[in-house]
C-alpha positions as CSV (number, residue, x, y, z in Angstrom):
1,M,0.0,0.0,0.0
2,S,2.9,2.4,0.8
3,G,4.5,1.7,-2.6
4,G,1.1,2.1,-4.4
5,T,0.5,5.5,-2.7
6,T,4.0,6.7,-3.7
7,A,3.4,5.7,-7.3
8,E,0.1,7.6,-7.3
9,Q,1.8,10.7,-5.9
10,R,4.5,10.6,-8.6
11,R,1.9,10.1,-11.3
12,E,0.0,13.1,-10.0
13,Q,3.1,15.2,-9.9
14,F,3.9,14.3,-13.5
15,H,0.5,15.2,-14.8
16,R,0.6,18.5,-12.9
17,Y,4.2,19.7,-13.6
18,G,5.3,17.5,-16.5
19,P,3.5,19.3,-19.3
20,H,5.0,22.6,-18.2
21,A,8.5,21.1,-18.2
22,M,8.1,19.3,-21.5
23,L,6.6,22.4,-23.1
24,G,9.5,24.5,-21.9
25,L,12.1,22.0,-23.1
26,A,10.4,21.7,-26.5
27,A,10.3,25.5,-26.8
28,L,14.0,25.8,-26.0
29,M,14.9,23.1,-28.5
30,A,12.7,24.7,-31.2
31,W,14.3,28.2,-30.6
32,L,17.8,26.8,-30.8
33,S,17.0,24.8,-33.9
34,A,15.0,27.4,-35.7
35,G,17.7,28.1,-38.3
36,L,18.5,24.5,-38.7
37,V,15.0,23.4,-39.6
38,G,14.3,26.6,-41.6
39,M,11.6,28.2,-39.6
40,S,10.3,31.4,-41.0
41,R,9.5,34.5,-38.9
42,A,5.8,33.8,-39.3
43,Q,6.3,30.2,-38.1
44,M,8.3,31.5,-35.1
45,Y,5.5,33.9,-34.1
46,T,2.9,31.2,-34.7
47,A,4.9,28.7,-32.5
48,G,5.3,31.4,-29.8
49,G,1.5,32.0,-29.7
50,L,0.7,28.3,-29.7
51,A,3.2,27.7,-26.9
52,A,1.6,30.5,-24.9
53,A,-1.8,29.0,-25.5
54,A,-0.5,25.6,-24.5
55,W,0.8,27.0,-21.3
56,A,-2.5,28.8,-20.5
57,L,-4.4,25.6,-21.3
58,Q,-2.2,23.7,-18.8
59,V,-2.6,26.3,-16.1
60,W,-6.4,26.1,-16.5
61,W,-6.4,22.4,-16.4
62,N,-4.2,22.2,-13.3
63,R,-6.7,24.4,-11.5
64,S,-9.8,22.7,-12.7
65,R,-8.9,19.1,-12.6
66,P,-9.1,18.5,-8.8
67,R,-12.7,19.8,-8.8
68,L,-13.9,17.7,-11.8
69,P,-15.2,14.1,-11.7
70,A,-13.4,11.4,-13.5
71,G,-14.4,11.2,-17.2
72,S,-15.8,14.7,-17.4
73,W,-16.2,16.6,-20.7
74,S,-13.6,19.1,-19.5
75,G,-10.9,16.4,-19.6
76,R,-11.9,15.4,-23.1
77,V,-11.8,19.1,-24.3
78,Y,-8.4,19.5,-22.7
79,Y,-7.0,16.4,-24.4
80,V,-8.3,17.4,-27.8
81,L,-7.0,21.0,-27.6
82,R,-3.6,20.0,-26.3
83,S,-3.2,17.4,-29.0
84,A,-4.3,19.9,-31.7
85,I,-1.8,22.5,-30.3
86,G,0.9,19.8,-30.2
87,F,0.2,18.9,-33.8
88,A,0.4,22.5,-34.9
89,L,3.6,23.1,-33.0
90,C,5.2,20.1,-34.6
91,W,4.1,21.5,-38.0
92,C,6.1,24.6,-37.1
93,N,9.1,22.7,-35.7
94,P,9.5,19.0,-35.2
95,F,11.3,19.4,-31.9
96,F,7.9,20.3,-30.4
97,S,7.2,16.5,-30.5
98,V,8.7,16.5,-27.0
99,Y,5.5,18.2,-25.9
100,A,3.2,16.3,-28.3
101,I,4.2,13.0,-26.8
102,L,2.1,13.8,-23.8
103,G,-0.9,12.4,-25.8
104,Y,0.4,8.9,-25.1
105,F,0.3,9.2,-21.3
106,D,-3.3,10.2,-20.4
107,A,-5.5,9.1,-23.4
108,G,-6.8,6.2,-21.3
109,T,-7.8,8.5,-18.4
110,L,-9.2,11.5,-20.2
111,L,-11.0,10.0,-23.2
112,P,-13.9,7.6,-23.4
113,K,-12.9,4.0,-23.9
114,R,-14.1,3.9,-27.5
115,F,-12.0,7.0,-28.4
116,V,-8.7,6.0,-26.7
117,R,-7.3,4.3,-29.9
118,A,-8.2,7.4,-32.0
119,G,-6.3,9.6,-29.6
120,L,-3.3,7.3,-29.6
121,L,-3.3,7.1,-33.4
122,F,-3.5,10.9,-33.7
123,T,-0.5,11.3,-31.3
124,A,1.3,8.5,-33.3
125,A,0.7,10.5,-36.6
126,T,2.1,13.6,-34.9
127,M,5.2,11.9,-33.7
128,A,5.8,10.1,-37.1
129,G,5.4,13.3,-39.0
130,S,7.9,15.1,-36.8
131,Q,10.4,12.3,-37.2
132,S,10.0,11.7,-40.9
133,G,12.9,14.0,-41.8
134,S,11.2,16.9,-43.5
135,G,8.7,17.9,-40.9
136,M,5.0,18.1,-41.7
137,P,3.8,17.5,-44.3
138,P,6.4,15.1,-45.8
139,V,7.9,16.6,-48.9
140,S,9.2,13.6,-50.8
141,L,8.3,10.0,-51.4
142,L,11.2,8.9,-49.1
143,N,9.8,11.1,-46.4
144,W,6.3,9.6,-46.9
145,G,7.8,6.1,-46.6
146,A,9.6,7.1,-43.4
147,F,6.4,8.7,-42.1
148,L,4.3,5.5,-42.8
149,A,6.9,3.3,-41.2
150,L,7.3,5.5,-38.2
151,F,3.5,5.8,-37.9
152,A,3.2,2.0,-37.9
153,L,5.9,1.7,-35.3
154,H,4.4,4.4,-33.1
155,A,0.9,3.0,-33.4
156,A,2.1,-0.5,-32.5
157,L,4.0,0.8,-29.5
158,A,1.1,3.0,-28.5
159,F,-1.3,0.1,-28.6
160,L,1.1,-2.2,-26.8
161,F,1.8,0.2,-24.0
162,G,-1.9,1.3,-23.9
163,D,-2.8,-2.3,-23.4
164,L,-0.2,-2.7,-20.7
165,D,-1.4,0.5,-19.1
166,A,-5.0,-0.7,-19.2
167,R,-4.0,-4.0,-17.6
168,E,-2.1,-2.1,-14.9
169,A,-5.1,0.1,-14.4
170,A,-7.4,-2.9,-14.1
171,K,-4.9,-4.5,-11.7
172,A,-4.8,-1.3,-9.6
173,R,-8.6,-1.1,-9.6
174,R,-8.8,-4.7,-8.5
175,Q,-6.2,-4.1,-5.8
176,K,-8.2,-1.0,-4.6
177,E,-11.4,-3.0,-4.6
178,T,-9.6,-5.8,-2.7
179,I,-8.2,-3.3,-0.2
180,T,-11.7,-1.7,0.2
181,E,-13.2,-5.1,0.8
182,L,-10.5,-6.0,3.3
183,E,-11.2,-2.8,5.1
184,R,-14.9,-3.6,5.2
185,T,-14.1,-7.1,6.3
186,N,-11.8,-5.8,9.0
187,T,-14.5,-3.4,10.2
188,R,-17.0,-6.2,10.4
189,L,-14.5,-8.4,12.1
190,E,-13.7,-5.7,14.7
191,R,-17.5,-5.2,15.2
192,A,-17.9,-9.0,15.6
193,L,-15.0,-9.1,18.0
194,A,-16.5,-6.3,20.0
195,E,-19.8,-8.1,20.1
196,N,-18.1,-11.4,21.0
197,A,-16.3,-9.6,23.8
198,T,-19.6,-8.2,25.1
199,L,-21.2,-11.6,24.8
200,H,-18.2,-13.3,26.5
201,A,-18.5,-10.9,29.4
202,Q,-22.3,-11.6,29.6
203,L,-21.7,-15.3,29.5
204,L,-19.0,-15.0,32.3
205,L,-21.5,-13.1,34.4
206,Q,-24.3,-15.5,33.8
207,A,-21.9,-18.5,34.5
208,R,-20.8,-16.8,37.7
209,E,-24.4,-16.2,38.7
210,A,-25.4,-19.7,37.7
211,G,-22.5,-21.1,39.7
212,I,-23.5,-19.1,42.8
213,A,-27.1,-20.2,42.4
214,D,-26.1,-23.8,42.0
215,E,-23.8,-23.7,45.0
216,R,-26.7,-22.1,47.0
217,R,-29.0,-24.9,46.0
218,R,-26.4,-27.5,46.8
219,L,-25.8,-26.1,50.3
220,A,-29.5,-25.7,50.9
221,A,-30.1,-29.4,49.9
222,E,-27.1,-30.6,52.0
223,I,-28.3,-28.6,55.0
224,H,-31.8,-30.1,54.6
225,D,-30.4,-33.6,54.3
226,T,-28.0,-33.2,57.3
227,L,-29.0,-30.5,59.8
228,A,-32.7,-30.6,59.2
229,Q,-33.0,-34.4,59.2
230,G,-30.7,-34.6,62.1
231,L,-32.6,-32.0,64.1
232,A,-35.9,-33.8,63.3
233,G,-34.4,-37.0,64.6
234,I,-33.1,-35.3,67.7
235,I,-36.5,-33.8,68.5
236,T,-38.1,-37.2,68.1
237,Q,-35.7,-38.8,70.5
238,L,-36.0,-36.0,73.0
239,Q,-39.8,-36.3,72.9
240,A,-39.4,-40.0,73.6
241,V,-37.1,-39.1,76.6
242,T,-39.8,-36.8,78.0
243,S,-42.5,-39.5,77.6
244,T,-40.5,-42.3,79.2
245,A,-38.3,-40.5,81.7
246,G,-40.7,-41.2,84.6
247,S,-41.8,-44.8,83.7
248,D,-38.6,-46.3,82.2
249,P,-35.4,-44.4,82.9
250,A,-33.2,-47.0,81.1
251,L,-35.2,-46.5,77.9
252,A,-35.1,-42.7,78.3
253,R,-31.3,-43.0,78.6
254,Q,-31.2,-44.9,75.3
255,H,-33.3,-42.2,73.5
256,L,-31.0,-39.5,75.0
257,D,-27.9,-41.4,73.7
258,R,-29.5,-41.6,70.3
259,A,-30.2,-37.9,70.3
260,S,-26.6,-37.1,71.3
261,A,-25.3,-39.4,68.5
262,L,-27.6,-37.8,66.0
263,A,-26.3,-34.3,67.0
264,R,-22.7,-35.3,66.6
265,H,-23.4,-37.0,63.3
266,S,-25.4,-34.0,62.0
267,L,-22.6,-31.6,63.0
268,G,-20.0,-33.7,61.1
269,E,-22.3,-33.9,58.0
270,A,-22.9,-30.1,58.1
271,R,-19.1,-29.5,58.0
272,R,-18.7,-31.9,55.1
273,S,-21.5,-30.3,53.2
274,V,-20.0,-26.8,53.6
275,H,-16.6,-28.1,52.2
276,N,-18.4,-30.2,49.5
277,L,-16.9,-33.4,50.8
278,V,-18.4,-36.9,50.4
279,P,-20.8,-38.0,53.2
280,A,-19.1,-39.6,56.2
281,A,-20.9,-42.9,55.5
282,L,-18.9,-43.2,52.2
283,E,-15.5,-42.5,53.7
284,D,-14.7,-46.0,54.8
285,D,-17.5,-48.0,53.1
286,D,-18.7,-48.4,49.5
287,L,-22.3,-47.5,48.6
288,P,-23.9,-50.8,49.3
289,Q,-22.4,-51.0,52.8
290,A,-23.2,-47.3,53.5
291,L,-26.8,-47.8,52.4
292,G,-27.1,-51.0,54.5
293,K,-26.0,-49.2,57.6
294,T,-28.3,-46.2,56.8
295,V,-31.3,-48.5,56.4
296,T,-30.5,-50.4,59.6
297,A,-30.0,-47.2,61.6
298,W,-33.2,-45.7,60.2
299,A,-35.2,-48.8,61.0
300,G,-33.9,-48.8,64.6
301,R,-34.7,-45.2,65.2
302,H,-38.3,-45.4,63.9
303,A,-39.2,-49.0,64.8
304,V,-40.0,-49.8,61.2
305,R,-39.2,-53.1,59.5
306,A,-36.8,-52.4,56.7
307,E,-34.9,-54.6,54.2
308,F,-32.0,-53.7,52.0
309,T,-31.1,-55.7,48.8
310,V,-28.3,-55.4,46.3
311,T,-28.5,-56.9,42.8
312,G,-26.0,-57.1,40.0
313,T,-22.2,-56.9,40.2
314,V,-21.1,-54.3,42.7
315,E,-18.7,-51.7,41.1
316,P,-16.8,-48.8,42.7
317,L,-18.8,-45.6,41.8
318,H,-17.6,-42.0,41.4
319,D,-18.0,-40.1,44.7
320,E,-20.6,-37.8,43.3
321,V,-22.8,-40.7,42.1
322,G,-22.5,-42.5,45.4
323,A,-23.3,-39.3,47.4
324,T,-26.3,-38.5,45.2
325,L,-27.8,-42.0,45.7
326,L,-27.1,-42.0,49.4
327,R,-28.8,-38.6,49.9
328,I,-31.8,-39.7,47.9
329,A,-32.2,-42.8,50.0
330,E,-31.9,-40.7,53.2
331,E,-34.5,-38.2,52.0
332,S,-36.9,-40.9,50.9
333,L,-36.6,-42.8,54.2
334,A,-37.0,-39.6,56.2
335,N,-40.2,-38.8,54.2
336,A,-41.5,-42.3,54.8
337,A,-41.0,-41.9,58.6
338,R,-42.3,-38.3,58.8
339,H,-45.3,-38.3,56.4
340,A,-46.2,-41.9,55.5
341,S,-46.6,-43.7,58.9
342,A,-45.1,-46.7,57.2
343,T,-44.7,-50.0,59.0
344,R,-42.4,-51.6,56.4
345,A,-39.9,-50.4,53.9
346,G,-37.6,-51.9,51.3
347,V,-34.5,-50.4,49.6
348,T,-33.0,-52.1,46.5
349,L,-29.7,-51.0,44.9
350,S,-29.2,-52.5,41.4
351,Y,-26.1,-52.4,39.2
352,M,-27.3,-52.8,35.5
353,G,-24.5,-52.4,33.1
354,D,-24.2,-48.7,32.3
355,E,-26.5,-47.4,35.0
356,V,-27.4,-47.8,38.7
357,T,-30.9,-47.8,40.1
358,L,-32.1,-47.2,43.6
359,D,-35.6,-48.2,44.6
360,I,-37.2,-47.2,47.9
361,R,-40.6,-48.6,48.8
362,D,-42.9,-48.2,51.8
363,D,-46.4,-49.3,52.7
364,G,-47.5,-45.9,54.1
365,R,-50.5,-43.8,53.4
366,G,-49.2,-42.5,50.0
367,F,-50.3,-39.2,48.5
368,D,-51.6,-37.6,45.3
369,P,-48.5,-36.6,43.3
370,T,-50.6,-34.1,41.2
371,A,-51.4,-32.1,44.3
372,L,-47.8,-31.3,45.1
373,P,-46.6,-27.8,44.1
374,P,-43.8,-27.8,41.5
375,Y,-40.2,-27.7,42.8
376,S,-38.9,-24.1,42.5
377,G,-35.4,-24.6,43.9
378,A,-36.2,-22.9,47.1
379,G,-38.2,-23.9,50.2
380,G,-38.8,-27.6,50.7
381,F,-36.3,-30.2,49.3
382,G,-38.5,-33.3,49.0
383,L,-39.2,-35.0,45.7
384,G,-38.1,-31.9,43.8
385,G,-34.8,-31.8,45.6
386,M,-34.2,-35.5,44.9
387,R,-34.9,-34.9,41.2
388,A,-32.6,-31.9,41.2
389,R,-29.8,-34.0,42.7
390,A,-30.3,-36.8,40.1
391,E,-30.5,-34.3,37.2
392,R,-27.2,-32.8,38.3
393,I,-25.4,-36.1,37.3
394,A,-27.7,-36.8,34.2
395,G,-30.1,-39.0,36.2
396,T,-33.8,-39.2,36.8
397,V,-36.2,-39.8,39.7
398,T,-39.7,-41.2,39.3
399,V,-42.4,-41.6,41.9
400,E,-45.3,-44.1,41.9
401,T,-47.9,-43.5,44.7
402,G,-51.5,-42.8,45.4
403,P,-53.6,-42.3,48.5
404,G,-53.5,-45.4,50.6
405,L,-51.2,-47.2,48.1
406,G,-47.8,-46.6,49.7
407,T,-44.9,-44.9,47.8
408,A,-42.2,-46.2,45.5
409,V,-39.3,-43.9,44.6
410,S,-36.9,-44.9,41.8
411,A,-33.7,-43.1,41.0
412,R,-31.7,-44.0,37.8
413,V,-28.3,-42.5,37.3
414,P,-25.4,-43.3,34.9
415,L,-22.8,-45.8,36.2
416,V,-19.7,-43.7,36.4
417,R,-16.8,-45.6,37.9
418,R,-14.3,-44.1,40.3
419,G,-11.3,-42.7,38.4
């Protein structure tokens, strides 16, 4: 681009100052050779007047050209007048061909495309006549032969260089169009990058907000499954202490010990939830062992007959998968004890190839699932909370129940092995 700009500047300087310089050089050479070529006094006066007219024409053109659009009529008039003056000057003295040769340089830019060849042929005739040996018109057959040969040579060279100039102009036009298109493309790219930067910032903000909301939901669910469940169990045991303290101190002591154990367990689980650690039950045991202990402990606290069954080949599960299934089991059993008044419950853990299922069944009073409010992510963490836990690891939770028909909760999650 830098080289192209420099070439354009030089071209502009030539078209502005070149005609003056070439006219002055031609006038000097004509004056020095006036006696050599046999110029009469009338021809000298005529040449002087034509040279002055050529100078005035160039001054007018230099002032007008910057304000005129490309291909204007003024440019065509300027070219015709300059070519005519150049031809007349060469008629007076052949050395004025130094000025007339300008017709080769700007025919393509000043004339319509269909007249460019005519302008070049006229300039070629002017140059051939001035170089034929006798000036214009040729005075002998030999001079006419030289004129025709020189005219053919000039015409061929003019067309050759005119074609080359046209190609260069087309190339320059294509380069300019390419540069313009690249600039438009760069502008669109910059606009797109700015939009992408804005969108990226929005996505980061949304991701941050989503992460905060997800962490809040996780902590709320963990607190519900640890502190809330533990506190509910502690209250139940303390109520049992109150009712049996007078009649059976030994049994009251057992209930008090259970309340104390539940408090310590709930405190430990709360700390683990805050730090996003796996439940304590999964620290030393795998999921089947942890579920077995959870079911046994729940049955002992609530005096409900409960059975735990494992089917399929046991495989080590990813901590998040194990923790999700354990929490779902704890929530389901807590609901069965709190709301269903169940007398019997069953928990089945099944390993089935590429997924794991957990089924919790009870013979309680059941409920109408259509009467439950939709889970909103805030407030209670019953069935909606269990579904949210399962969906977090691409799983599902389904419930089959009805008034007086008991409840069956089934959780299906992908079997992701511990890495």
